[in-house]
N, C-alpha and C positions, 0 to 999 in steps of 0.2 A: 562495202565502201560507202561512206556517208558524205553527201554533197549538199551544201546549203546555197540555195539560189535566192537572190534578192528580186522581188517582183513588185511593180507598182500597179496600183489600181484595185487590189482586193480590198473589199470593205466588210465582207460578211460571209456566213457559212456557205451560201450558194457559190460565191466566188472560189472558196477553198475547194469545193467539190468540183468545179469545173476545171481548175488548175490541176487538182489531184488526178482526175480522170484522164486528161490529156498527157500528163507526164507519165502516168502508169501504163500508157500504151507503148512506151519506148522499150525495146528489147533489153532484157537484163534487169529492169527495175523490179525490185520486189516489194517496195513499200514507199509511199509518198505521204508526208504530213505538211500540208499548207496551213499556215497561221496568218490569217488577215490582219490581226492586230499588230504583228511584227513585220508584215510585208515579206514573208519568207516562205519557201517551201523546202523541206528537208527530204532529200531523195536518198534512199538506200538502193544500191545496185551491185551487181556482181563484179563490175569493172568501170573504169572511168567513163563517164558520160561523154558523148559526142555534143559539143557545144552547138552545133547547127541543129541537131535533133531536139535538143532542149529548147532552143530559142523558138523553133517551129511550133512545138507543143504549146509554149507559153502564148505565143501570138494567136494560135488556133483558139485557145481558150478565151482570147479577148484581152490579154494583158501584156505588158512589157517587162523585160528583164532590166534591172538596174545594175549598171556597171560599176 
């Protein structure tokens, strides 16, 4: 399953790495591709992601989800 998450505040490769690392810690996530230029992270997972876990991971990385 692929989920696209809009994230504000990412500006560079370092930002992409932080977001990818935190989202990658969520159980069931197999791949994360954060794209700062587009302000998104594309997450591949085995099942539907828990929105609270996703939000916590993005905040832990230092960014915010755009609703």
